[in-house]
ChimeraX commands (.cxc) that place a marker at each C-alpha (Angstrom):
marker #1 position -96.64,-8.04,3.24 radius 0.5
marker #1 position -98.48,-6.62,6.26 radius 0.5
marker #1 position -96.43,-8.75,8.62 radius 0.5
marker #1 position -93.20,-7.50,7.07 radius 0.5
marker #1 position -94.32,-3.87,7.40 radius 0.5
marker #1 position -95.23,-4.45,11.02 radius 0.5
marker #1 position -91.79,-5.89,11.78 radius 0.5
marker #1 position -90.02,-2.99,10.04 radius 0.5
marker #1 position -92.02,-0.33,11.91 radius 0.5
marker #1 position -91.54,-2.09,15.23 radius 0.5
marker #1 position -87.80,-2.39,14.73 radius 0.5
marker #1 position -87.10,1.06,13.26 radius 0.5
marker #1 position -89.82,3.33,14.67 radius 0.5
marker #1 position -87.35,5.41,16.70 radius 0.5
marker #1 position -85.31,6.10,13.56 radius 0.5
marker #1 position -88.45,6.90,11.59 radius 0.5
marker #1 position -89.48,9.39,14.28 radius 0.5
marker #1 position -86.25,11.33,13.52 radius 0.5
marker #1 position -87.25,11.45,9.83 radius 0.5
marker #1 position -90.69,12.77,10.78 radius 0.5
marker #1 position -89.07,15.84,12.37 radius 0.5
marker #1 position -87.43,16.83,9.06 radius 0.5
marker #1 position -89.38,19.64,7.29 radius 0.5
marker #1 position -91.35,18.53,4.22 radius 0.5
marker #1 position -89.89,15.02,4.31 radius 0.5
marker #1 position -91.36,14.55,7.77 radius 0.5
marker #1 position -94.88,15.40,6.62 radius 0.5
marker #1 position -94.56,12.97,3.73 radius 0.5
marker #1 position -93.24,10.24,6.03 radius 0.5
marker #1 position -96.03,10.87,8.52 radius 0.5
marker #1 position -98.77,10.57,5.90 radius 0.5
marker #1 position -97.17,7.52,4.37 radius 0.5
marker #1 position -96.84,5.76,7.71 radius 0.5
marker #1 position -100.50,6.31,8.53 radius 0.5
marker #1 position -101.53,5.05,5.10 radius 0.5
marker #1 position -99.40,1.92,5.41 radius 0.5
marker #1 position -100.39,1.31,9.06 radius 0.5
marker #1 position -104.00,2.25,9.80 radius 0.5
marker #1 position -104.63,2.86,13.53 radius 0.5
marker #1 position -106.73,-0.28,13.93 radius 0.5
marker #1 position -103.97,-2.68,12.86 radius 0.5
marker #1 position -101.97,-4.27,15.66 radius 0.5
marker #1 position -99.32,-6.96,16.02 radius 0.5
marker #1 position -98.15,-9.16,18.88 radius 0.5
marker #1 position -94.86,-7.98,20.39 radius 0.5
marker #1 position -92.73,-9.77,22.98 radius 0.5
marker #1 position -90.73,-7.66,25.47 radius 0.5
marker #1 position -87.01,-8.40,25.00 radius 0.5
marker #1 position -85.41,-6.65,27.98 radius 0.5
marker #1 position -85.99,-5.54,31.53 radius 0.5
marker #1 position -88.35,-6.61,34.31 radius 0.5
marker #1 position -91.14,-7.38,31.83 radius 0.5
marker #1 position -88.96,-9.52,29.55 radius 0.5
marker #1 position -90.95,-12.29,27.90 radius 0.5
marker #1 position -94.38,-10.69,28.31 radius 0.5
marker #1 position -96.47,-10.26,25.12 radius 0.5
marker #1 position -98.62,-7.28,24.11 radius 0.5
marker #1 position -100.78,-6.58,21.08 radius 0.5
marker #1 position -99.66,-3.17,19.93 radius 0.5
marker #1 position -99.85,-0.64,17.14 radius 0.5
marker #1 position -96.50,-1.17,15.34 radius 0.5
marker #1 position -95.58,2.53,15.21 radius 0.5
marker #1 position -95.49,2.69,19.03 radius 0.5
marker #1 position -94.30,-0.83,19.82 radius 0.5
marker #1 position -90.52,-0.38,19.93 radius 0.5
marker #1 position -90.42,1.21,23.41 radius 0.5
marker #1 position -92.40,-1.65,24.92 radius 0.5
marker #1 position -90.48,-4.27,22.98 radius 0.5
marker #1 position -87.27,-2.88,24.48 radius 0.5
marker #1 position -88.80,-2.77,27.98 radius 0.5
marker #1 position -88.41,1.00,28.34 radius 0.5
marker #1 position -91.81,2.37,29.57 radius 0.5
marker #1 position -91.37,4.56,32.65 radius 0.5
marker #1 position -88.22,2.99,34.18 radius 0.5
marker #1 position -88.70,4.75,37.52 radius 0.5
marker #1 position -92.16,3.16,37.89 radius 0.5
marker #1 position -90.78,-0.25,36.91 radius 0.5
marker #1 position -88.13,0.14,39.58 radius 0.5
marker #1 position -90.78,1.13,42.16 radius 0.5
marker #1 position -92.82,-1.99,41.38 radius 0.5
marker #1 position -89.89,-4.36,41.49 radius 0.5
marker #1 position -88.72,-2.70,44.72 radius 0.5
marker #1 position -92.02,-2.88,46.58 radius 0.5
marker #1 position -94.18,-5.69,45.22 radius 0.5
marker #1 position -93.82,-9.11,46.78 radius 0.5
marker #1 position -95.62,-12.43,46.31 radius 0.5
marker #1 position -99.21,-12.53,47.58 radius 0.5
marker #1 position -99.64,-8.74,47.53 radius 0.5
marker #1 position -102.60,-6.83,46.01 radius 0.5
marker #1 position -101.85,-4.27,43.30 radius 0.5
marker #1 position -104.34,-1.68,42.00 radius 0.5
marker #1 position -103.56,-0.29,38.52 radius 0.5
marker #1 position -105.64,2.86,38.04 radius 0.5
marker #1 position -105.57,3.75,34.34 radius 0.5
marker #1 position -104.17,0.41,33.22 radius 0.5
marker #1 position -104.36,1.12,29.46 radius 0.5
marker #1 position -102.96,-1.92,27.61 radius 0.5
marker #1 position -101.60,-3.42,30.81 radius 0.5
marker #1 position -97.82,-3.15,30.75 radius 0.5
marker #1 position -97.68,-2.46,34.51 radius 0.5
marker #1 position -100.62,-4.75,35.30 radius 0.5
marker #1 position -98.86,-7.69,33.71 radius 0.5
marker #1 position -95.51,-6.84,35.26 radius 0.5
marker #1 position -97.25,-6.62,38.65 radius 0.5
marker #1 position -99.04,-9.94,38.02 radius 0.5
marker #1 position -95.66,-11.57,37.58 radius 0.5
marker #1 position -94.24,-9.93,40.72 radius 0.5
marker #1 position -97.15,-10.76,43.07 radius 0.5
marker #1 position -97.37,-14.32,41.80 radius 0.5
marker #1 position -100.33,-16.64,41.39 radius 0.5
marker #1 position -101.55,-16.10,44.96 radius 0.5
marker #1 position -101.38,-12.33,44.61 radius 0.5
marker #1 position -104.00,-10.13,42.96 radius 0.5
marker #1 position -103.87,-7.39,40.34 radius 0.5
marker #1 position -106.95,-5.17,39.89 radius 0.5
marker #1 position -106.77,-3.24,36.63 radius 0.5
marker #1 position -109.08,-0.24,36.22 radius 0.5
marker #1 position -109.56,0.82,32.60 radius 0.5
marker #1 position -112.43,3.14,31.67 radius 0.5
marker #1 position -112.20,3.06,27.85 radius 0.5
marker #1 position -114.25,0.03,26.66 radius 0.5
marker #1 position -112.09,-0.59,23.58 radius 0.5
marker #1 position -108.83,-0.37,25.53 radius 0.5
marker #1 position -110.27,-2.61,28.26 radius 0.5
marker #1 position -111.00,-5.24,25.64 radius 0.5
marker #1 position -107.43,-5.10,24.35 radius 0.5
marker #1 position -106.11,-5.26,27.91 radius 0.5
marker #1 position -108.13,-8.42,28.52 radius 0.5
marker #1 position -106.62,-9.93,25.41 radius 0.5
marker #1 position -103.12,-9.17,26.67 radius 0.5
marker #1 position -103.91,-10.74,30.05 radius 0.5
marker #1 position -105.24,-13.91,28.39 radius 0.5
marker #1 position -102.33,-14.14,25.96 radius 0.5
marker #1 position -99.89,-14.18,28.88 radius 0.5
marker #1 position -101.92,-16.73,30.83 radius 0.5
marker #1 position -102.36,-14.68,34.00 radius 0.5
marker #1 position -105.21,-15.88,36.23 radius 0.5
marker #1 position -104.56,-13.33,38.99 radius 0.5
marker #1 position -105.62,-10.18,37.06 radius 0.5
marker #1 position -109.12,-8.77,37.55 radius 0.5
marker #1 position -110.25,-6.22,34.96 radius 0.5
marker #1 position -112.60,-3.46,36.19 radius 0.5
marker #1 position -114.11,-1.52,33.31 radius 0.5
marker #1 position -114.73,1.57,35.37 radius 0.5
marker #1 position -113.01,4.83,36.17 radius 0.5
marker #1 position -111.63,5.38,39.65 radius 0.5
marker #1 position -113.17,8.62,40.98 radius 0.5
marker #1 position -114.15,10.49,44.15 radius 0.5
marker #1 position -117.65,8.97,44.15 radius 0.5
marker #1 position -119.44,5.98,42.63 radius 0.5
marker #1 position -121.89,6.48,39.78 radius 0.5
marker #1 position -121.70,7.73,36.19 radius 0.5
marker #1 position -119.28,10.25,34.68 radius 0.5
marker #1 position -118.58,11.72,31.23 radius 0.5
marker #1 position -115.43,10.30,29.60 radius 0.5
marker #1 position -113.65,11.81,26.62 radius 0.5
marker #1 position -111.83,9.16,24.64 radius 0.5
marker #1 position -108.30,9.79,23.44 radius 0.5
marker #1 position -107.98,10.66,19.73 radius 0.5
marker #1 position -106.55,7.59,18.05 radius 0.5
marker #1 position -104.80,9.67,15.39 radius 0.5
marker #1 position -102.55,11.21,18.06 radius 0.5
marker #1 position -102.54,8.33,20.54 radius 0.5
marker #1 position -102.99,4.95,18.83 radius 0.5
marker #1 position -103.21,3.16,22.21 radius 0.5
marker #1 position -105.83,5.74,23.37 radius 0.5
marker #1 position -103.71,6.48,26.46 radius 0.5
marker #1 position -105.04,10.01,27.07 radius 0.5
marker #1 position -108.74,9.41,27.70 radius 0.5
marker #1 position -110.04,11.39,30.65 radius 0.5
marker #1 position -113.11,12.28,32.70 radius 0.5
marker #1 position -114.62,15.66,31.84 radius 0.5
marker #1 position -116.71,17.42,34.51 radius 0.5
marker #1 position -118.39,19.89,32.15 radius 0.5
marker #1 position -118.33,18.53,28.57 radius 0.5
marker #1 position -119.10,21.03,25.80 radius 0.5
marker #1 position -121.84,20.21,23.29 radius 0.5
marker #1 position -119.35,19.62,20.47 radius 0.5
marker #1 position -117.16,17.27,22.53 radius 0.5
marker #1 position -117.93,13.57,21.99 radius 0.5
marker #1 position -118.09,11.77,25.32 radius 0.5
marker #1 position -119.13,8.40,26.68 radius 0.5
marker #1 position -121.13,7.86,29.83 radius 0.5
marker #1 position -119.17,5.36,31.90 radius 0.5
marker #1 position -119.34,3.85,35.35 radius 0.5
marker #1 position -117.02,5.05,38.07 radius 0.5
marker #1 position -116.26,3.95,41.61 radius 0.5
marker #1 position -114.48,5.40,44.58 radius 0.5
marker #1 position -111.79,3.19,46.06 radius 0.5
marker #1 position -113.40,3.49,49.48 radius 0.5
marker #1 position -116.56,1.91,48.03 radius 0.5
marker #1 position -114.64,-0.63,45.93 radius 0.5
marker #1 position -112.71,-2.18,48.83 radius 0.5
marker #1 position -115.93,-3.03,50.62 radius 0.5
marker #1 position -116.29,-6.07,48.37 radius 0.5
marker #1 position -112.80,-6.53,46.91 radius 0.5
marker #1 position -109.24,-7.20,48.13 radius 0.5
marker #1 position -107.58,-4.21,49.77 radius 0.5
marker #1 position -104.52,-2.78,48.01 radius 0.5
marker #1 position -100.94,-3.01,49.16 radius 0.5
marker #1 position -99.77,-0.82,46.27 radius 0.5
marker #1 position -101.70,1.65,44.10 radius 0.5
marker #1 position -100.39,2.97,40.77 radius 0.5
marker #1 position -102.34,5.95,39.52 radius 0.5
marker #1 position -102.18,7.43,36.00 radius 0.5
marker #1 position -105.59,8.94,35.30 radius 0.5
marker #1 position -104.92,11.95,33.07 radius 0.5
marker #1 position -105.65,14.73,35.56 radius 0.5
marker #1 position -108.20,12.99,37.82 radius 0.5
marker #1 position -105.67,12.05,40.48 radius 0.5
marker #1 position -106.95,14.48,43.12 radius 0.5
marker #1 position -110.52,13.19,42.71 radius 0.5
marker #1 position -109.29,9.58,42.91 radius 0.5
marker #1 position -107.61,10.09,46.28 radius 0.5
marker #1 position -110.46,12.18,47.65 radius 0.5
marker #1 position -112.44,9.01,47.18 radius 0.5
marker #1 position -109.73,6.88,48.84 radius 0.5
marker #1 position -109.22,8.61,52.18 radius 0.5
marker #1 position -110.33,5.57,54.19 radius 0.5
marker #1 position -108.18,3.27,52.09 radius 0.5
marker #1 position -105.13,5.45,52.64 radius 0.5
marker #1 position -105.69,6.04,56.36 radius 0.5
marker #1 position -106.75,2.46,57.22 radius 0.5
marker #1 position -104.94,0.08,54.88 radius 0.5
marker #1 position -101.85,2.22,54.22 radius 0.5
marker #1 position -100.90,1.14,50.67 radius 0.5
marker #1 position -97.77,2.44,48.92 radius 0.5
marker #1 position -98.83,4.83,46.16 radius 0.5
marker #1 position -97.12,5.75,42.88 radius 0.5
marker #1 position -98.86,8.59,41.05 radius 0.5
marker #1 position -98.37,10.58,37.90 radius 0.5
marker #1 position -99.23,14.26,38.27 radius 0.5
marker #1 position -100.82,16.02,35.28 radius 0.5
marker #1 position -100.85,19.61,36.54 radius 0.5
marker #1 position -99.07,21.87,38.99 radius 0.5
marker #1 position -102.34,22.46,40.79 radius 0.5
marker #1 position -102.79,18.75,41.41 radius 0.5
marker #1 position -99.28,18.59,42.81 radius 0.5
marker #1 position -100.07,21.45,45.22 radius 0.5
marker #1 position -103.19,19.61,46.42 radius 0.5
marker #1 position -101.83,16.06,46.65 radius 0.5
marker #1 position -98.55,16.69,48.45 radius 0.5
marker #1 position -100.15,18.10,51.63 radius 0.5
marker #1 position -102.95,15.50,51.42 radius 0.5
marker #1 position -100.45,12.65,51.66 radius 0.5
marker #1 position -98.26,14.35,54.20 radius 0.5
marker #1 position -101.32,14.90,56.45 radius 0.5
marker #1 position -101.95,11.15,56.22 radius 0.5
marker #1 position -98.41,10.49,57.52 radius 0.5
marker #1 position -96.86,9.48,54.18 radius 0.5
marker #1 position -93.33,10.23,53.05 radius 0.5
marker #1 position -93.23,11.54,49.48 radius 0.5
marker #1 position -90.32,11.06,47.09 radius 0.5
marker #1 position -90.33,12.43,43.55 radius 0.5
marker #1 position -89.11,9.79,41.10 radius 0.5
marker #1 position -89.15,12.20,38.15 radius 0.5
marker #1 position -90.61,15.66,37.74 radius 0.5
marker #1 position -94.21,14.38,37.42 radius 0.5
marker #1 position -94.17,11.08,39.31 radius 0.5
marker #1 position -94.05,10.60,43.07 radius 0.5
marker #1 position -94.07,7.59,45.33 radius 0.5
marker #1 position -95.75,7.88,48.74 radius 0.5
marker #1 position -94.77,5.43,51.46 radius 0.5
marker #1 position -96.59,5.26,54.83 radius 0.5
marker #1 position -94.30,6.13,57.75 radius 0.5
marker #1 position -95.89,3.50,59.93 radius 0.5
marker link #1:1,2 radius 0.2
marker link #1:2,3 radius 0.2
marker link #1:3,4 radius 0.2
marker link #1:4,5 radius 0.2
marker link #1:5,6 radius 0.2
marker link #1:6,7 radius 0.2
marker link #1:7,8 radius 0.2
marker link #1:8,9 radius 0.2
marker link #1:9,10 radius 0.2
marker link #1:10,11 radius 0.2
marker link #1:11,12 radius 0.2
marker link #1:12,13 radius 0.2
marker link #1:13,14 radius 0.2
marker link #1:14,15 radius 0.2
marker link #1:15,16 radius 0.2
marker link #1:16,17 radius 0.2
marker link #1:17,18 radius 0.2
marker link #1:18,19 radius 0.2
marker link #1:19,20 radius 0.2
marker link #1:20,21 radius 0.2
marker link #1:21,22 radius 0.2
marker link #1:22,23 radius 0.2
marker link #1:23,24 radius 0.2
marker link #1:24,25 radius 0.2
marker link #1:25,26 radius 0.2
marker link #1:26,27 radius 0.2
marker link #1:27,28 radius 0.2
marker link #1:28,29 radius 0.2
marker link #1:29,30 radius 0.2
marker link #1:30,31 radius 0.2
marker link #1:31,32 radius 0.2
marker link #1:32,33 radius 0.2
marker link #1:33,34 radius 0.2
marker link #1:34,35 radius 0.2
marker link #1:35,36 radius 0.2
marker link #1:36,37 radius 0.2
marker link #1:37,38 radius 0.2
marker link #1:38,39 radius 0.2
marker link #1:39,40 radius 0.2
marker link #1:40,41 radius 0.2
marker link #1:41,42 radius 0.2
marker link #1:42,43 radius 0.2
marker link #1:43,44 radius 0.2
marker link #1:44,45 radius 0.2
marker link #1:45,46 radius 0.2
marker link #1:46,47 radius 0.2
marker link #1:47,48 radius 0.2
marker link #1:48,49 radius 0.2
marker link #1:49,50 radius 0.2
marker link #1:50,51 radius 0.2
marker link #1:51,52 radius 0.2
marker link #1:52,53 radius 0.2
marker link #1:53,54 radius 0.2
marker link #1:54,55 radius 0.2
marker link #1:55,56 radius 0.2
marker link #1:56,57 radius 0.2
marker link #1:57,58 radius 0.2
marker link #1:58,59 radius 0.2
marker link #1:59,60 radius 0.2
marker link #1:60,61 radius 0.2
marker link #1:61,62 radius 0.2
marker link #1:62,63 radius 0.2
marker link #1:63,64 radius 0.2
marker link #1:64,65 radius 0.2
marker link #1:65,66 radius 0.2
marker link #1:66,67 radius 0.2
marker link #1:67,68 radius 0.2
marker link #1:68,69 radius 0.2
marker link #1:69,70 radius 0.2
marker link #1:70,71 radius 0.2
marker link #1:71,72 radius 0.2
marker link #1:72,73 radius 0.2
marker link #1:73,74 radius 0.2
marker link #1:74,75 radius 0.2
marker link #1:75,76 radius 0.2
marker link #1:76,77 radius 0.2
marker link #1:77,78 radius 0.2
marker link #1:78,79 radius 0.2
marker link #1:79,80 radius 0.2
marker link #1:80,81 radius 0.2
marker link #1:81,82 radius 0.2
marker link #1:82,83 radius 0.2
marker link #1:83,84 radius 0.2
marker link #1:84,85 radius 0.2
marker link #1:85,86 radius 0.2
marker link #1:86,87 radius 0.2
marker link #1:87,88 radius 0.2
marker link #1:88,89 radius 0.2
marker link #1:89,90 radius 0.2
marker link #1:90,91 radius 0.2
marker link #1:91,92 radius 0.2
marker link #1:92,93 radius 0.2
marker link #1:93,94 radius 0.2
marker link #1:94,95 radius 0.2
marker link #1:95,96 radius 0.2
marker link #1:96,97 radius 0.2
marker link #1:97,98 radius 0.2
marker link #1:98,99 radius 0.2
marker link #1:99,100 radius 0.2
marker link #1:100,101 radius 0.2
marker link #1:101,102 radius 0.2
marker link #1:102,103 radius 0.2
marker link #1:103,104 radius 0.2
marker link #1:104,105 radius 0.2
marker link #1:105,106 radius 0.2
marker link #1:106,107 radius 0.2
marker link #1:107,108 radius 0.2
marker link #1:108,109 radius 0.2
marker link #1:109,110 radius 0.2
marker link #1:110,111 radius 0.2
marker link #1:111,112 radius 0.2
marker link #1:112,113 radius 0.2
marker link #1:113,114 radius 0.2
marker link #1:114,115 radius 0.2
marker link #1:115,116 radius 0.2
marker link #1:116,117 radius 0.2
marker link #1:117,118 radius 0.2
marker link #1:118,119 radius 0.2
marker link #1:119,120 radius 0.2
marker link #1:120,121 radius 0.2
marker link #1:121,122 radius 0.2
marker link #1:122,123 radius 0.2
marker link #1:123,124 radius 0.2
marker link #1:124,125 radius 0.2
marker link #1:125,126 radius 0.2
marker link #1:126,127 radius 0.2
marker link #1:127,128 radius 0.2
marker link #1:128,129 radius 0.2
marker link #1:129,130 radius 0.2
marker link #1:130,131 radius 0.2
marker link #1:131,132 radius 0.2
marker link #1:132,133 radius 0.2
marker link #1:133,134 radius 0.2
marker link #1:134,135 radius 0.2
marker link #1:135,136 radius 0.2
marker link #1:136,137 radius 0.2
marker link #1:137,138 radius 0.2
marker link #1:138,139 radius 0.2
marker link #1:139,140 radius 0.2
marker link #1:140,141 radius 0.2
marker link #1:141,142 radius 0.2
marker link #1:142,143 radius 0.2
marker link #1:143,144 radius 0.2
marker link #1:144,145 radius 0.2
marker link #1:145,146 radius 0.2
marker link #1:146,147 radius 0.2
marker link #1:147,148 radius 0.2
marker link #1:148,149 radius 0.2
marker link #1:149,150 radius 0.2
marker link #1:150,151 radius 0.2
marker link #1:151,152 radius 0.2
marker link #1:152,153 radius 0.2
marker link #1:153,154 radius 0.2
marker link #1:154,155 radius 0.2
marker link #1:155,156 radius 0.2
marker link #1:156,157 radius 0.2
marker link #1:157,158 radius 0.2
marker link #1:158,159 radius 0.2
marker link #1:159,160 radius 0.2
marker link #1:160,161 radius 0.2
marker link #1:161,162 radius 0.2
marker link #1:162,163 radius 0.2
marker link #1:163,164 radius 0.2
marker link #1:164,165 radius 0.2
marker link #1:165,166 radius 0.2
marker link #1:166,167 radius 0.2
marker link #1:167,168 radius 0.2
marker link #1:168,169 radius 0.2
marker link #1:169,170 radius 0.2
marker link #1:170,171 radius 0.2
marker link #1:171,172 radius 0.2
marker link #1:172,173 radius 0.2
marker link #1:173,174 radius 0.2
marker link #1:174,175 radius 0.2
marker link #1:175,176 radius 0.2
marker link #1:176,177 radius 0.2
marker link #1:177,178 radius 0.2
marker link #1:178,179 radius 0.2
marker link #1:179,180 radius 0.2
marker link #1:180,181 radius 0.2
marker link #1:181,182 radius 0.2
marker link #1:182,183 radius 0.2
marker link #1:183,184 radius 0.2
marker link #1:184,185 radius 0.2
marker link #1:185,186 radius 0.2
marker link #1:186,187 radius 0.2
marker link #1:187,188 radius 0.2
marker link #1:188,189 radius 0.2
marker link #1:189,190 radius 0.2
marker link #1:190,191 radius 0.2
marker link #1:191,192 radius 0.2
marker link #1:192,193 radius 0.2
marker link #1:193,194 radius 0.2
marker link #1:194,195 radius 0.2
marker link #1:195,196 radius 0.2
marker link #1:196,197 radius 0.2
marker link #1:197,198 radius 0.2
marker link #1:198,199 radius 0.2
marker link #1:199,200 radius 0.2
marker link #1:200,201 radius 0.2
marker link #1:201,202 radius 0.2
marker link #1:202,203 radius 0.2
marker link #1:203,204 radius 0.2
marker link #1:204,205 radius 0.2
marker link #1:205,206 radius 0.2
marker link #1:206,207 radius 0.2
marker link #1:207,208 radius 0.2
marker link #1:208,209 radius 0.2
marker link #1:209,210 radius 0.2
marker link #1:210,211 radius 0.2
marker link #1:211,212 radius 0.2
marker link #1:212,213 radius 0.2
marker link #1:213,214 radius 0.2
marker link #1:214,215 radius 0.2
marker link #1:215,216 radius 0.2
marker link #1:216,217 radius 0.2
marker link #1:217,218 radius 0.2
marker link #1:218,219 radius 0.2
marker link #1:219,220 radius 0.2
marker link #1:220,221 radius 0.2
marker link #1:221,222 radius 0.2
marker link #1:222,223 radius 0.2
marker link #1:223,224 radius 0.2
marker link #1:224,225 radius 0.2
marker link #1:225,226 radius 0.2
marker link #1:226,227 radius 0.2
marker link #1:227,228 radius 0.2
marker link #1:228,229 radius 0.2
marker link #1:229,230 radius 0.2
marker link #1:230,231 radius 0.2
marker link #1:231,232 radius 0.2
marker link #1:232,233 radius 0.2
marker link #1:233,234 radius 0.2
marker link #1:234,235 radius 0.2
marker link #1:235,236 radius 0.2
marker link #1:236,237 radius 0.2
marker link #1:237,238 radius 0.2
marker link #1:238,239 radius 0.2
marker link #1:239,240 radius 0.2
marker link #1:240,241 radius 0.2
marker link #1:241,242 radius 0.2
marker link #1:242,243 radius 0.2
marker link #1:243,244 radius 0.2
marker link #1:244,245 radius 0.2
marker link #1:245,246 radius 0.2
marker link #1:246,247 radius 0.2
marker link #1:247,248 radius 0.2
marker link #1:248,249 radius 0.2
marker link #1:249,250 radius 0.2
marker link #1:250,251 radius 0.2
marker link #1:251,252 radius 0.2
marker link #1:252,253 radius 0.2
marker link #1:253,254 radius 0.2
marker link #1:254,255 radius 0.2
marker link #1:255,256 radius 0.2
marker link #1:256,257 radius 0.2
marker link #1:257,258 radius 0.2
marker link #1:258,259 radius 0.2
marker link #1:259,260 radius 0.2
marker link #1:260,261 radius 0.2
marker link #1:261,262 radius 0.2
marker link #1:262,263 radius 0.2
marker link #1:263,264 radius 0.2
marker link #1:264,265 radius 0.2
marker link #1:265,266 radius 0.2
view
């Protein structure tokens, strides 16, 4: 019975989301869906279309349809397929369940390297399972946050009731006493590359910490000149990052309103 429910939710979740927007009926449908599918129940889903076709992910059924159809962030998928080549090194900052890590692992091939940073310990464990399920030997999981310095930071986990894949976890500089946080390890990229392969491409999706990440990667950017794709989570971060990259002799192109790609001019 559970397997049948999983398949139905995976196949029709977009249609069910329309029902959830209907007054009264939507609230009933929302409560019923959470009762039938508790947040800790997942199913294996194979991507059917796009650059990631054939890859498998263990997903919460209510959010699986988009990945099954190969639709996550098409502009980022296009950037990866356009820039990644065999033998390259790809850094995935904020890897979550690994859709882009696994796509990159396919693109860089067995002699390339993918380094997946995921701070949330539960999500990191699920990411490792996805890597193993797909048989990739070229993915290195780093259970740390990328940050401006190396050490320990406070991390607020994403609420699973609103984000079943816990995609919105973030570092908090000044946590309030009522806010549950984890103490997690962090590293600057400038420190990390001292003992690890240097990146050819960096993808950054770190829920507002993007300025801090690149403050800790100035040597990486100025010396090794990786291509960077970054999601911006505030207008202030946009105002800080654009001049930072331009000063480092990067060309910036906005893929969508909150995603840019920075390519070194040299």
